[in-house]
N, C-alpha and C positions, 0 to 999 in steps of 0.2 A: 496848692499842687494842681497840676493837669496830667490828667491820662493819655496820653499819645498812642494812636493805636492805629493798624498795620495788617493788609489783608496780603498772605502767600499762597499760589497759587500751584498747583500742578496739572496735570493730564495724564492719560493714562496713553501709554507708547508700546502700541498692540506688537509694533516688532520685535519689539526688546521684552514685553512681557510685565512689565514693570513700571512706575508712577514715574512723571518725568515733571524737573522743572526746566526744562531745552525747548526741544522742537515740539513738542507735544500740547504744548499752553494754547491756553481756547484765540481764535482772534481778535476776540474782544482786548484781550490783554496784549495780544502781541503787538497793535495796532496802536500801543499807546508808547508816549514819547519815555525817555531818560532822562530821571533828572538827580544830579550828586555835586555839592559842592558847596561851600560856606555859603552862598548867593540862592545858592537853590538853583541855580540854570541849567536848562538842558541840553544833554551831552549825546548827542545822535552814535556819535563811534561809539560810544561806549558801550552799545546794546549790540554790537557788530561783534563783537569780539566776547560779552559776556550777558545774556540775553537776561537781565534781570524780573524774576518771578517773585517779585513783594510789589506791592502797589500801595499807595495810599487808600484812606480807609474809604474813601469815597470812589475809587479806582478812576483815575484821573491822569494819575502818571505813574512808571514805572522807579525802580529805584534798587540802590540795595539798604539792607537794614544801618550797616554806620554810615547812609549819609543823612540820616535824620541828624542832621549836624543843629546843635543847639544855637546856634552864632546868625545859623538862618533865622530864627523868631526874630522878624522885623519888627519887635514891640517895645526896643531901645533899654530893658529887659537884659538883666543875665541870668542865667537860668541853669541847672546843676541836673542830672541825670540820677532817678533815686533806682538804684537796682539796676538788672539786666532786661532784656523782653521777654515775656511770660507768655505762652500760649493760654490765651481766654479759651477757657472747657467749661462756662455754662452757657456758651451756644445749645439752644435745642436742638435735640437730634443728633450731634456730636459724637465720632468715635472717643476713647481713649487718649487721641493723641491732639483734640480738637477740629478732627475735618469734619466737613458738612461735604457731601457727593450730588451730583445733578449735573444736568443737561444745558442750563439757560442760565449765562450767566448774570445776567439781571437780578436773578431770585436768590442766588447766590450770595450776590452784595447785597443782600436785604437780611442773608441769613435765614434764607429758606430753602431746605436739603433735605436727603437722608443718608443711609446709612450707606454703607460701601455694599455695592453690589453684585451678588457673583460673576453678572456676567459686564464686562466692563462697560460694553457697549450701549447699553441704558444708560449710565451714568457717567461720563468719561472724563469731568472732571471736579477737581474737591478742592477745598479751600478751607482757611483758617483763618482767627483775626488772633493775631498777636498785639499786645498789650505792653506799656513801657510808662512809666511817671516821671514827670517832670517837676520840679522843685524853685521856687523863686528865691533870690538870692540877693538881688539888688535890683533897682533901678536906675534913672537918672533922677537929681537933685533928692535921694533917700536920707534921711536923718539918720546920724548914728543911733537911736535908740531904736529907729527901725531895724537898721543893717543888725542890730544884735539881736534885736527881737528873731527876723529872719533868720540868724544863724541856729538860733532853739529849734526854729522849728525845723530846718536841714537837719540838725542831728537826733533831731526826735522821729522826725521822716525815716534816716537812716536807720533807726534802732530799730523800727517798727518795720522796716525790711527786711533785718536781721533774723530776727523773730519768727517773722514767716518763712523767710527761708529757712529755717533751722528747725519751724516745725513740718513743712516739707519733705526737710530728710530724714527726722523722727517718723514721719508716715508711711513713706517708703523704705525707710530700715523696719521700722515694724511689719512693712508687707513682704521684703524678702524675709524676716524671722521665722514669721510665719510659714512660709512658704519651705522654708531650709528646715520646720516642724514637722511640716506636713510629707517632706520627704526622707526623713530620720523616721519617723513613725512607719511611712512606708516601707523604710528597709530595714525596721525591725519585726514589722509581719512578715515580712518575705524570709528573714534570719530563720524566724521561728518555722516557716513554711517547711524552708530546705533542711533544716534540722529533723522534722518531723517526718518528711522524706528522709532522709538521709537513713536515719532511724527503721523505717520499714524496708528501705531498701537492706540493710544489714542484714535483718531477719529474712528477706526473702533468699540470700544469699547464705544462710544459715542454714536453713528447711535447701535449698537445693544443694549445699554439700553433703548433707544427709543424706536426701537422695541417691547421690553420689556416685556416695560409699556403700550404703543398700546393696544399687545396681552393684558393684564391681565384688560385694560377697557375693550376691545371690550368684555372680557369672563365674569365681572361684569353686563355688556350692557343682554349677553345672559342672564344671570340668573332674572335680575330682569325681564325682559320681559317672560320666564319663567313663573315666580312666579305671572306675572300677568293674564296671560295666565287661567292658574289652579284656581282662585279665579273669574275670571268673569265665568267661566263654572258653579262653585256653586251657583251663584246667578240667574245665571238662571234658574237652575233645581230647587230653592229654590220658584220660581214666576213663574213656571208652572202651570195650574190650575190641582187639583187634581181628580178624578171618586170615587165617594160615592155614596153609598147609598142612602143618603138626596138627593145628586143631580139628581139622576137617574128619566126621567117619570115614571108616576105607567103607568103597563102596562095590556091593554085591558078592562078595565074599563070605567063605567061612574062615576057618582059621587055616592058616596056610598047613598043611601036612608034615 
C-alpha cells in the first residue's frame, strides 16, 4: 500500500470575515500551475473558472482532489483506492479539524504552524494535510498466483478500512450520545429547579392572597366602625334638650294680678 498526501489551503478573507479557498489564497499557492487529467497534464484555463485550493504535498502544483487519478501513476501498475480522503489530525499544533495557522507558507509546508489566532492578521493562512491510501492490484507480467495474492491483500485492506471507518463512527456516536446525556442531565436539573421555583411562587401567591383577604376584612371593619360612629352622633343630637320660649322662665315679674 502507498499513502498519497495532499495539502488543502485557505486564507482569511477580511472583507467577508471568513476563511476562503478562493481569492484569499497565499501568493505562493496562487502562482502554482493547475493539473488535472489522467496523464497529469497542466490545465491553466481551469484555474480561471475554479481556483483550486489543493496542492500536492510538496506544493509544486494545484489540483482537485478528484484529479489524483490512479491511471496517471506512470509505473505500469494497476492501483486501487482504499477508502476516501481523510484529514490528518496527527500534525502537531493542529486544531480539531486538522488546520494549522501561520503567515509563512514555507513553514506551513513543513507543518510548522500554530493555532487559530484571535487577530486573523497575525496568521492569515491555514493548511491541513489530507491522506488517502492506494493499493497495488496488478502489474505487467504478473503471475496468476501473485494476482490472487494481491487480491487477498486488497480485500484485507478494504476490510481494515471499513473497520477503521466504523470505529470512527462509533467514537463520533459515543461523543454525540455523551453530549446528549449532558444536555438531558442539564434539562432534568433545570426542570427540578423550575419545579422548586414554581412551588415557592405558589407559596408566595397563597401568602399574598391571605394578606389581601386580611386587607379586605380590615377595610370592611373600618367601614362598619365609621358607620356606627356617624349614627351615634345623630342620636345624641336628637336626645339633647332644646331651648324654646315655652321652657324659658318669666322675666322680672311676679305673678299676674
